[in-house]
C-alpha positions in Angstrom: -33.9 7.4 13.9 -33.3 10.0 11.1 -30.7 9.7 8.4 -28.6 12.5 10.0 -28.5 10.7 13.4 -27.7 7.4 11.7 -24.9 9.1 9.8 -23.5 10.6 12.9 -23.4 7.2 14.6 -21.6 5.7 11.7 -19.0 8.4 11.7 -18.4 7.9 15.5 -18.1 4.1 15.0 -15.7 4.5 12.1 -13.6 7.1 13.8 -13.4 5.0 17.0 -12.3 1.9 14.9 -9.5 3.9 13.3 -8.1 5.5 16.4 -5.4 2.8 16.7 -4.5 2.5 13.1 -1.1 3.8 12.0 0.8 4.1 8.8 2.4 0.7 8.1 -0.4 -1.3 9.8 -1.7 -4.1 7.7 -4.5 -6.6 7.1 -4.1 -10.2 5.9 -6.6 -12.5 4.3 -8.7 -12.6 1.2 -8.5 -9.1 -0.3 -8.8 -7.7 -3.8 -6.8 -5.0 -5.5 -8.8 -3.0 -8.1 -7.1 -1.4 -11.1 -8.2 0.2 -14.4 -6.6 -1.0 -17.6 -6.9 -0.6 -21.4 -8.5 -3.7 -22.9 -6.9 -2.9 -26.3 -3.4 -2.7 -24.7 -3.1 -4.9 -21.6 0.3 -4.6 -20.0 0.1 -7.2 -17.2 -0.9 -10.8 -16.9 -4.0 -9.8 -14.9 -5.1 -7.3 -17.6 -4.4 -9.7 -20.4 -6.5 -12.3 -18.7 -9.3 -9.8 -18.1 -9.1 -8.6 -21.8 -9.4 -12.2 -23.0 -12.5 -12.7 -20.8 -14.0 -9.6 -22.2 -13.9 -7.6 -18.9 -14.3 -3.9 -19.7 -11.7 -1.8 -18.0 -11.7 -2.5 -14.2 -10.2 -5.7 -12.9 -9.7 -7.1 -9.4 -6.7 -9.2 -8.5 -6.5 -11.2 -5.3 -3.8 -10.1 -2.9 -2.5 -11.5 0.4 -3.4 -8.3 2.2 -2.9 -4.5 2.3 -0.6 -2.1 4.1 -1.9 1.4 5.0 0.4 4.1 3.6 -1.7 7.2 4.5 0.1 9.2 7.1 -1.1 8.5 10.7 -2.3 12.0 11.3 -4.7 11.7 8.3 -5.9 8.2 9.3 -7.0 9.4 12.8 -8.8 12.5 11.4 -12.6 12.2 11.3 -14.0 10.3 8.4 -16.5 13.2 8.0 -13.7 15.4 6.7 -11.1 12.9 5.5 -13.0 9.8 4.2 -10.2 8.1 2.3 -7.1 6.0 3.1 -4.5 4.8 0.7 -3.4 1.2 0.7 -0.9 -0.9 -1.2 -1.0 -4.7 -1.7 1.3 -7.1 0.1 3.2 -9.4 -2.2 5.4 -12.3 -1.5 9.1 -12.2 -2.5 12.1 -14.5 -2.1 14.7 -14.2 0.7 17.2 -12.4 -1.5 14.7 -9.8 -2.6 13.5 -9.5 1.0 17.0 -8.6 2.2 17.5 -6.1 -0.6 14.2 -4.5 0.2 15.0 -4.3 3.9 18.2 -2.5 3.0 16.3 0.0 0.8 17.8 -1.3 -2.5 14.4 -1.8 -4.2 12.4 1.5 -4.2 9.3 -0.2 -5.7 8.8 -2.0 -2.4 8.7 -1.2 1.3 9.8 -3.5 4.1 7.1 -4.2 6.7 8.5 -5.8 9.8 5.2 -7.2 10.9 4.9 -9.5 7.9 8.5 -10.5 7.5 7.8 -14.1 8.6 5.5 -14.5 5.6 8.1 -12.9 3.2 5.6 -10.2 2.3 6.4 -6.6 1.4 4.4 -3.6 0.3 4.2 -3.1 -3.5 4.5 0.7 -3.7 3.9 0.7 -7.5 0.2 -0.2 -6.9 -1.8 2.0 -4.7 -5.6 2.0 -4.1 -7.9 4.4 -2.3 -10.6 3.0 0.0 -13.1 4.7 2.2 -12.3 4.6 5.9 -15.5 2.6 6.6 -13.8 -0.3 4.7 -10.7 -0.2 6.8 -12.8 0.1 10.0 -14.0 -3.4 9.2 -10.6 -4.9 8.9 -8.6 -6.7 11.6 -5.7 -4.4 12.3 -2.2 -5.9 12.6 0.7 -3.7 13.7 3.3 -3.3 10.9 6.0 -1.4 12.8 6.9 -2.0 16.4 9.5 0.7 17.1 10.2 4.3 16.2 13.1 3.2 14.1 10.8 0.8 12.1 8.3 3.7 11.6 11.1 6.0 10.4 12.4 3.3 8.0 9.0 2.9 6.5 8.6 6.7 6.1 12.0 6.8 4.4 10.9 4.0 2.0 7.7 5.8 1.1 9.6 9.1 0.6 12.3 7.4 -1.5 9.6 6.1 -3.8 7.7 9.4 -4.2 10.5 12.1 -4.1 13.4 10.5 -5.9 15.4 13.0 -7.9 15.5 12.2 -11.7 19.2 12.1 -12.5 20.2 12.6 -16.1 20.9 9.4 -18.1 24.6 10.1 -18.5 25.1 10.6 -14.7 23.1 7.4 -14.0 25.4 5.4 -16.4 28.5 6.8 -14.7 27.2 6.2 -11.2 26.2 2.6 -12.2 29.9 1.8 -12.8 30.7 3.2 -9.4 27.9 1.3 -7.8 28.9 -2.0 -9.3 32.5 -1.5 -7.8 
């Protein structure tokens, strides 16, 4: 078998494995989130620990799982032309936070109905790009069951990325209204 034929077979296998994946689908288990940091100025506990251990500038943090945030139309495109998928880690939150996230009150997070029983949510502040071949090896779990759940997730993703930056004086004024 030639390298070209082998590559074509891999592409078909990967594409077939991703046919059912949708935005909001997730995977649970032992997974690792990779981030770059500045060892001279660590900002998080994970980066401080890495700096103290002398780890250069890339660290891995164990996470409970990942949620796919790439749009479905791009997930199902052939990996030969669209080889990457964006994922965000699943993090555990308390019941109060979970309710606030479900209501859209915490734009850092997205509510994923499929993992609500574990009190897990998508941490939209941390995003990682992986090749589709990696996702093809994961056991897919459906994150959203209904069209309304799909729309709610899309709204949460949009809210995070396309928020209008209000001037500070308006934000202070609106904060008084919001607290009432």
